[in-house]
C-alpha positions, 0 to 999 in steps of 0.5 A: 178567170178566177183561177187566173186572177188567183194565180197572178196574185200568188205570183206577186206574193211569192215575189214579195216574199221571196228570200234572197238566193243562196248558193248552198249545196243541199245535203242529205242527212247521213242519219234518218231514224225510221219510225218504229215498225207498225207505229205512226206517231205524227206531231198533231195527234201525239201533242195535246196542243196545236202543232204549227208550222210557218209557211210560204204560199209559193211552196204550198202551191208548187211543192207537193212533198211540202204540202203533204207534210203540212197536211199530215203533221200540223193543225196550225199554220202561221203566215211566215212572210205573207202578212208582213207589211212588204208583202201585204201592203206593197204601196201606200194605197194598195194591199196584196192579199194573194199569198196570204189569202191562199194560206188562209183559204188552205187552212180553212178548207183543211180545218186548220188554225191560222196565226197571223204574223205580223201587224207591226215590226221594225224590219221587212217594211216596204221602202215607201213606209221607211221613206214616209213623210208625215207628222205623228198624227199621219203616222198614227192614222197610217198604223191604224188604218193598216191594222183595221184593214188587214185584221178586218180582211181576215176577221173570223178566219184568223184565230190569233195575231202577232200584233207587235213583233220584237219591240225590244232589243237585247238590252231590254230597251225599246227599239228607236231610231232610223237604223236597221235595228231601230223601229219607225213606230216608237220613233214616230209615235212614242213608247205607247204605240204598242198599247194602241196597236193592240187596241186597234187590232181588238177593234178590228176583230174582237174575237181574235187572240192578240199576242206580243212576239219576240226572241231572246227571252232565254238568254237576256234577262233584261229583255225578259224583264222588259217583256214582262213589264210591258205585259203587266202594264197592258194588263193593268190598263186593261189593254187587250192582250192574250198571249206572248210568243217566244221565238226560240231561234236556238242552237244545239248548245242553248241553255235549257235553264234559260229556256225554262226560266223564260217559259216559267216567268212568262207563264206566270203572267197568266197569258197564253204561251206560244213557242212561235218560231222554233228552230235549232241550228248548228252554227249559232248564227256564225258563218262557219264552213266546217259545220256539218250534219254530223251524227254528234250534231244531229243527236244534240239537235234531237236532245234540244227539241226533246227538251223544249217539248218536255219543258213547255209541257212541264212549265206551262199550264195546259189552259195556257198552251197555245201550241208550238210552231216550227219556223218552216217545214224542211231544212231547204225552206229555212230562213237561215240559209239565207241569213248566214249564207251557208248550209244549215239544218234547223228543222225536223225535216230534211231537204227531202222532207224526210224525218230527221232525228230532230223529228223523233226528238219532238215525238219523245218530248211529247210523250214522256 
């Protein structure tokens, strides 16, 4: 009976987390570099810090190749979608822990770290939340109850949390308003909702490490300044914050100088630094049918992955190196194919979970 209940929960979680279907044709990369004969470098033993991956519970349950790569290569797991509001809090008075529990139990069984993602975000929220009627007091109670419930449910099992995700736009302004790019939290609760969210998370699990997570620090100086200002303010007020996540959804032409500037300036805060959602795309998020997995693109991707590893090791002191997490396992699992509605190859493993040149760029960057 217990197995049946678990399976039903997993099916519900898979539906809640399911990405939109995309009619793209899987492409096997033309260049897959084999490992050196007699040598087996793998991510988790080559790195001196945790090497993580964001995962989907339905793939973990149903795809043996997916599961095998995770077990072999990684020692830290992030819940890609299974802990977002739409998946875990689908109606006002119910929580769906099926998919997230499966990931956490898998991690505990295999002695892997779990990073929870995310407690508050402006996107991926259920319809009931977007339509919720209530004054600021009601929204405050709603936010607090959600954080205490979810963090409390995983107390002692989830090491760390992205408490607030993507609070700033590219101009460095706090997201507000009712548009898709706005945030219900700042609109209803004001600018200081972030501080209170961190306080509630610390109340629910005083031992958990609490992170602010965002993208674009490497290309938007305004956003980088806003994030540093937020961190500085929280630190001055002794609000518990332990780390910052840099997503690094970057591309093969990304500016390494910008990446290194972001790493250096955020490391100067003294917080733990997590490259939290790493992938390297070919298209720069533009729909372009002419983009292919060519040798030139593949080698450019390898170079970027290698440089990110080297920059992280060089610029982030070892005590602050929380780890590097790729945003899912193989190319077919990436959010990008749904987001831009075309083929993309942003991850270290291909559609068949074979190591790409990008994988060996990571290994080289971890060793040099």
